[in-house]
N, C-alpha and C positions, 0 to 999 in steps of 0.2 A: 260448507266448507270442508275440503276432505283432511284426512289425518295428515298429509303432509303439509297442510296449513296450520291446523288446530294444534299440533305438537308445538310449533311454535310460542302458542299464547298458553300455553299449560301452565306455565310458570307465575306470568302476570296476565291475570283475566285483563280482555278488553270489555271497557264498560262506556257507553255511550254518554260523556260526560259534556254535554252541548252547552256552550255559553249561550245565554240570552243574546238573540240579536233585535233589539229594538227596532225594528225597521216596519213600520204600518204608515197610511196615510189616509187625510180628511180631505180631500177635494170637495167640488160641487160640481164636478162634471165627468160624464161617464168614462171610464179606462178603454184604451186600445188593448190591442194584443201582443202588442210589440213596443221596446222600449231602446231608445237611443241610448247607446255606450261609447264613452269615451276613457280611454285609459291613456295616463302619461306616466311614461318611466324616464329615469337618467340612469346613464351608467354610472357606477361607484356609489348610487346614492339608494339607502334604505327606504325612501318612502315611494309609494305609487299612489296615483290618484285615480280613482274611479269616479266619475263624471262630478270631480273637484272634490272627494272625500278623500282624506289622505290615509294610509294605513302602512304600516311599516313590514318589509319585506327582504329577503336577502339581496344584496344590490346585484344588480344585473352587473356583465362584463362581457368583454369582448374576445372572442376565441378565431385567430385570423379574421376573416370578413363577417363572421356570425355572432348576433347578440344573443348572448345564454343568458337567461330568466329564470327566475322560479317558478314551480308548477301551478302556486298560489295565484299568479297572474291570469289564469284559465279556471282556478277552481273556485275561487272567490264567490263566496254567494251573489257577491254585487256585482261581479262581473260578469262570465259566461255558466257562471256555475255549473262548470264540466264536471262529470263524475272521474276518479280515479281508482282505479285498480292495480297493487303491485303483487305480484304473484312470484314465488321463490327467491324473493330479495332483489329482482333486478328485472321484471317486466312488467314495463308500464301499460295499461290500458287506459286511455283517455278517451272519453265518451261525450259528445256536445252533440244533443238532437239526434240526427242519423249518422253523425259523421266518428269513427272508431279510429283511432290510430294508436299503434301498438308499437313500442320502443323496447330497446332493450339498453339497461344503463352499461356504459363501456364499447356500445357498438353502433356504428352511423345505419345497420340493416333495420329498416322498419316497414311496416304497411301503413296504407292510410285506406281508410274506405274498400279493405281486401286488397288492393293492389301494391306490390313492393316496390320500395323507394329506397334511397339513399340520402340520408341526412348530410347537410355540410359538416355537422359537429354531433358528436356522440353524447347523448346525456349524461350527466356524470353527479356524483355526490358532492358537495362542497359546503363545506364545515354543520353537515348532519342535512342539509336539504338539497333534495333534487333539483338540479338546473337543466333546462332544454333548450333546444334554437328555438327563437322567435318566432322568425319569419314563415316557416313552412306551416306551424300551427295557427296561427295568426290566419294565412290565407287559408285555410283548411275549415276555418270557423267563418269564413265569411268577412274578416275583418281588414281593413285597409290600413297601412303602414305608412306612417311619414314622418319626417323631421320638424323640430319646430326650431328655427334657424335664431329665434329671440331666445329661447328658453334653455339649448340644448337639450330638447326632450323628444323621445319618442314619442308617437302619438297612434294610438290605435282607437280605430272607431268602427262601430258595427249596430248592426240593429238587434237588436235580443227578442226571439219568438218564445213564449212561454212554451215547455217542454212537456208539459201536463202531466208532471211526475206527480206521485202520492203525497209529496208535503208541499205542492201549492194547487191552490183551487183557482175555479172561474170566477169571474166578479158576482160578488156575492149579490149586487143588488139586481140582478137579471130573476131575480123570484117576485112574482109579481103577487102583490096583497101582503108581502111581509113586512112589516115596519120595526119587528125587535130581532134579535138574536139572541142565544144562549146555550146554556149546555144543561140537559135535563139530567145526567150524571154529577156532575159538578155543582150542580143548582144555583146557576146565576142566569141575569139577564140582562140587557140594555138594549138602548136604542138602535134602529138599523143603522148603521155607518154610511149613509148614501155616497155611491160612488167608489166605494174599494173594493180593491181587489183582494182576495185571501192568499195570503203569501206563505204562510208557513203554518202547519199545527203538528206538534208533534203526534206519534204515536198515538198516545193514551190521552192525549187530548188535552193535558193541562197546563199547555203554552200555545198561543194563538197569537199571529200577528197578520196586519194587512197593510197595502202600500198601492198609492195608485202611481199612476206611468212617471212622473217626475220626482216623484219619492221626496217631497216637500213636506210632508207631514208623517206623522208616525204614532202608531197605535197600537198597543198588545195587552194581553190579558194573560197574567200567570197565576196558578194554582198550587199550592203544597197543603200538604195535610198539617194540620196545627190542633190537636186534641187538647192540651194543656194552655189555661188562658194565659195570655199575653198582656202585659202592661203597655204603656204607650211607648218608653224607650225601646221595649222589645220588638214592639211591632216596628218602630224605625228602624232598627237594625237589621230585622227581616228586609225591609225594601232597600238598604244599602246593599246587601248583597248584591242587587241589580244594576249597580250605579258603578262604574267603571270611567275612567279618566273623564271626568266631570266636575266641576264645581259646585259644592253645594250653596245656594244661594238663599235659600227658605225652607224653613221646618216650622210645622203649626200642626197642632188637630183643627179639623174642619167638621161641622154638623149639618146633613143634609138631610132630606125626607129618607132615603134610605138606609141611613146608618151613620154612624161616627167613622170617621177617616182619619188616619194618620198621612198627614199632605208633605212631599219634599219637592223641591223646585231647585233644576241645575240646569247649567250651560257648559256645553262642551267647546271645543276649539274651534270648531267648525261654525259657530255662532248660531248653533241650535240651542231652545232651552225645551227641558222635559219638565212635565209633573208626572209625581209618581202618586198615585193613592194607594193607602193598603186599608184592607179591613177583614177580622177575624170572624168566622160564621160557619153554621155546618160541621165543624171540624176541618175547617180549611182555613188558611190566610188565601186571601186575595191581593193580588198586586195589577193596577190599571196605569197602564204608563201612557201618555200622549206626549208626543214633540213637534216641534216646528222652528221652522229658521224666524228667528225673530231679532229686533232691535232691542228690546227687552223684555222680562219677564211678564209684566201684566198684559201683554199682548196674548198669553195663551187663554186669557178671559173669554176669547170671544167664541172658543169651544167649550164652554165651561157647561154647557147643557146637555152635550151626550155623554162627559165623563158622570154630572150628576143624574144620568139615568142608569146607570148602571147600580145593580141591586143583587144581594145573593138569595135571591129568590127565583123559583122557577114555576111557571104557569101553565101546565101541560093541556090545560081547557081553552088556551089563550090560541087563537087559530090565525093570528097575524104574527106569532112569535117563530121563527126558524130554528131548529136545534140543531147545532153541529157538536153534537156529541160524538166520541170516538168511540165510546165504551156503551153498551146495550146489551142487555142482557147477561151482562158478565162476562162479554166476549168484545173482543177489536177485529174488525175487518180491517185487514191488511191488502193493498193494493202496490202494484209498481205496473205501470203502463208500459215500458222498456220492454219488461219481459212477458207482458201481457198475462201477470201472475195475480192470482185473488187466494186468499187463504182467512181463517179464521182462526184467533187464538184467545186464550183465557185472559183477561185484565191484567194480570202479572208479566205479560209479553210486553218486550218493547222491540222498535224498528233501531238500528243503528244508521242514524242519518247520514254519518260518513262513508259508510263501506259503499263500495263501486256496485256490488253486487246487494242482492237480497238477503240480509242479515239481520236476524231477530236474537234477542236474548231473553231469557225467562228465569224463573224462581230456580234457586239452588243452582247456580252456576250453568244452567242450562242454554243451549244455543240451537239455532235451527237457520239453514243458508242453504240459497241454491246456487250453484255456478252453471255457466253454459260455455262450451269450448268448440271449438272448427272442428268438425271430422274429416279425418285424414283419409285416403284414398285406401289405405290398407287397414283401415281400424273395423271392429267388430263388437258387440255387445261383452262377447266372452275373452277377448285379446284385453280389452280396456281394463275388464273387473281384474282379469288376471294381473295385469301389470301392479295395479294400486294393493292387492293384498300380499302380491310378493314384495312388495318395496315396505309393507306394515311386517312384513316376518323379518326380512333384513334388517327393518331399522331397531326395532322392541326389542330385547332380550327374551327369551323364551321364559322364564320365570316371572316376568312381568307381563304376559300378554297370553290371553287365551286363543282358540284356533277358531279362525274365521267362521261365523256361520252363514250360509249361501243358500238363497232360496230364490225361484220365480213368482213376480206377481204380474199384473196388468196394472198399468198408471198412467191416468189419464187418457184411458183407451188403447195401451201401446205395449208390446211386451217390456218389461224389465227386470232387474235384477236386484234382489236386496241382499244387504252385506252388514251382518254385526259386528263391529270388533268391540273387544273388551281390554283393556289394559289398566296396567297401575304403577304407580312410583315408589308405592309402599308393601305392596301385595294384601294391604288391609282396606284401604277404599279403592274401588274400581271405577273408570270411568268407562262409558257404553257409545256407540257411536251406530246408530240406525241410519244406513245409508240405501239412496235406491239409483240406481244408475239406468239410462235411456238413451236410445239415441232415435232422432227423430229427422227427414229431410239432412240438411246438411250440420247439422249441431248435434253435441253428447250433453245432455243434463246429470247433474250432480247433484242429489238433495241430501245433506247430511243435520242429522237431529243427535246432537251429544247430551246425556244425562250421567247422573250419578248412579249408579247399581245400588238399587233398594229406595231410589227415591220416589216419592209417593204424589208428587207435583203434578199432578195430571198427566203422568206419562203415557199411557195410554189412550188419551184422548188426542194426545200431540200423534202418534204414531197414525191413528185412524185419521186425523185432518190429513196427514202427510199422504196417506194412501187413498184416501176417498175423497177429501173435500178440496184439499188444493188444485184450484186448477192452471194448465198453463196453454195461451192461445201459441199455438207453434210458427203460426200464419205470422204473428206479430214480431216472432223472434225474428224469423227467416229476412223481415223486413227492415229490423232495428239494427243488425249488428253485421259487421263486417268479419275479417279475421280474429278469431279469439283464440290464441295457442294456448294449449294444454301444458301446465308447466312441466307433466312427468313426459311428452315428448322431448323436452330440450335435459332432461335431468340425466346426466352421464356418469354414474360413480366411480367409473376406473379412468378416466380421464383427468391428467393433473398438468402444472401449470408451476414454472418455476420463476419464484421473484428474486430481485437483487437489491442489497442495499448498498450504492455507493459509498456515501459517508461513513456506516459503520462495518464495512467491509465483510459482508454475509450474503449467503444464498439459501432458500429453501423451497423444496418442491410440493405442492399441496395438491389435493383434490382441487377442481374448477368451481365444484359447485360449494365449497367454502368461502367462496370470492362473491363479494355482494359489491358492485361499484369501482371503484378507483379505490388503491390502497397505496397513500404515501410510505413509501421502503425508507425515507428517510427520514420520519419521525423516530423519536426512542422510544416509543412502543408500537408495536402492531399486534393485529388479533387477525385471525383466520376460524371461521366457527360455522357449524351447521346444528341446527338442534341444539343438541346436550355434549357435543365433542368439541374441543376447543383448544387453538393451538395460540400461543401468546409469546412474543419475543419482547424483551426490554432490555434497554442499553443504557449505561450511567458512563459517563465519562470521569475519568478519575481512577483511581487507584483503592487498594482496601480491601484485598477480596476475603478476608479472616470479618472485619467489620462488617460488610455486607452480608457474610452468612450469618453472624451473631443476628442482626437485625430483621434477615428475613426468618431465623427460627423463631424469635419471639412474636414477633407479627404473627406468625400462624396459631403459637403457643397461645397469645393472649385473646385471637379470635373464639375461644371455647369450645370450637366445633370440630377442630381437627387433631387428628392423631399422628404423629410420626411415625411410618412403618420401618423406615431403615434411612439409612444414611451411610453413604459409601463413595470409596475417592476411584474415580475412572477416568478413562481417556474419552474423549469426547469434542467430535469436530477437529480430530490431531492434536489436542491441546488436555491437561490436567483439568479434570472438573470435578465437583461435588455435586451427587445423585440423591435427589430426596426423592421419597414416597410417600404420600398422604395419604388418608383416608378421611371421611368424615365419620362423628361419632352419634350416638342417638340422640345428642341434641340438635342436627342438623335436619331442614324440613325433607334435603334429597340426600343421595347418597353419591358421593362423588369420590373419584381415585384421581389423584395427583400425582403425575412425575414431573421433577424439575430438576433440570440442569444449571449450576452456577457455575461460572469462571471467569477468567480473566485473560484478555488480550490485548497487545496493541495500548497500552493506556485505558481501554474500556471494560466495564464489570458487565456481563451478560448474564441472563436470565433467561431460559427456554422452558417453556410450562406447558405441560399435556393434559388435558381436563376431559375427563370420562363421566358422564352420567350413568352409575351401575345399571341402570334401567335400559340405558341402550347400550351395554357392552356386549353386543353380538360378535360371533369372531370376525366378521368383516368389517365391522366399526374399528376394534381394536388395531386390528392389522393397518388398516390407514392411517388411525393415530399413530403408531409405532412407525410406520414408514416415513410420515409425516419428521417427527421426531429426528429418526436417524439419517433423514436427507440435510439437516442444517450444516452446512460446511463454511468456513472462516475462508473469504477470498482476499487477494491482493490487489 
C-alpha cells in the first residue's frame, strides 16, 4: 500500500479484528468442488437470506428501474465471497474468480473484465454503506436473477466454485493414510473429520474451520494464549466470547480421557445447536466448536466421538497424523493464488483477510502490502516512480519528511526501483516506507514495507525477504486480472467542483479529490476532506449569535488541547462574522491549525471551519484550503 493510501490510516492503524466464523461441517460423504447458492432479498428489508440463513444488511432499494444493493451481497463469505478493494475513497474493485469489476462511486462509467461499460445507476454511499447495481454484477458472477411473486423476494441463484485462495483449502480427506489432524506448533490433535473441506485458517493457524457442501454441520478449532491458570468460570467466559446471537441451553464441566473440559451448548434462531468445549493446556486455551441443525440438543451426542478425540497433544512420530500448522521454524508461509504470490515472514506477522490485495501486518505497527495496477500506454518505470515521489513531496511539509532515497535493484528477475520514504508527525518518531516499483507485461507492481525508524523487530529480515524471497507469478497475474486503475492516474490536484445547498442557501468550491461518493448538501453539517486537510460546514436554524460564540469558545477551551490564537471581527461571504484561529498545544497527539468563521444570516447560524494538520502544511495544501474557505458564498 503506497503512501497515498497509507497516510489515511496513520491516525488509526487498521488491525485485522476478524470475528469467529463458526462454519464447518461433518458429513459422511465426499465433498464436491462446487456449491449451490441461493440469495433472497427484498426491497426495503434489512434481511438477506443465504441458502436459508438470515443475515442483516442495508435495505435494498430501487433507483429508476435498477435494484441497488449493498456490496455485502457479493462479498459475504457465505455468498460469493468476492474480494473488494477501495482506492482513493471512491474506486471500487470487485474480484470474483477471474472476474474483475471496477466501478467509481458517483459515476456510471465502469469496466468489467477489462471492457468499458455504462452502468444503469452509479454506485453511491448510503448511510455509510456502498450500494451498487445488482443486475450487472450478478450476471457477471454467473448468477440468475428472478422474482418470487409469493414472497416478493428477489432471488439470485448460482453455482459457487472454490477460488483456491490462501484462506481456503482442498478437501482434507484426500490424504491417503491419514486418520488424524493436528498442529505441531499449537500442540493439538484429533481424529480425522472424514469428508470435510477446510474452509478457513487464519494466517498464524490459531483458528481453523471446515465445511461440507451443504453446510449442515459446523466444526472449528480456536486457540488463544493463556499462561495464567483459569478457573471454571473464567474458562466459560473465554468460551462465551465466541458465542453471538445464541441462547445458552446447557453449561457443565465434563471429563474425557483426554482431559477436563468446560462445555456450553447453545441454540441459534436458525434451529442450529452448537456445542462448545474449552480446555487449558500448554499455555493456550483451546475452544472446540461443533454445530448442526437439530430439533433438540441431545442430537449433538451422535458426533461426540469426534469431539472426544480432541487432545492438547501432538505426536510427531505418528505417521497417520496430518500437520496443519502454519508456523514452522518460527516462520509463516503466506500464499495468494490470485497474485501468484509466495513469501515467508516471522510468526509475529498476520494476514489481513479483509483486504482485497495482499496485506500483512507485523510487530510494532509494521505492515507489508502488494498492489497491482494496469499499465497505461505512456507509462514507464521512471515516470511512475516520479509521480509518487513528487506527490509525497507536495503532500508532506518539508520539516516532517526526508528526501526520498532512490536506487535500482533486480526483483523477481526484472529491473525494479527501490524508494525509501521517511516522514513523521512530530519529528521525534519517524516512519519509513521501503517501496519497490516494477513493470512486467501489462501490469505495474508496487510493494510497500512500512516500519518505525529504529525498530529492531526483524526489519532487515523483511527487506531481505521482499527483495530475494518474495515470489510473484507474473503469468498468473496476467490471467487473473483485467483493468485495475492506478489511483494516481485519476488524481487531479487542481480540478475543483462547486457544491450548493438549496436548503441553507450557500455554495462552496472544493478540490474534487476532497469528495468521496455523494454528499447531501442539505444536511445540517457537511464535510470535505483528504488526508489531513478538512473543510466542515455546520448550520443551525435559529438566532443567538452571541450565545453560539460563547458555546463554541467554551467547548474548545474545555477540550484541553486547543489554544485560541486570535479572535477578530471580519466580513466573510458578504456578512459580518467572527474569525477564530486555534492551534493545538503540547497535550495533543497531532499538531493542528484551525480557522473558523461564525456568522448569522436569514435566521440561520453558520460555522465554516478549515483544519490543517501542520505536518501536511505545504504551500500548495495551505493554498487549496484557503481558496476553499474563501469560496464560501451565501446564495438566494
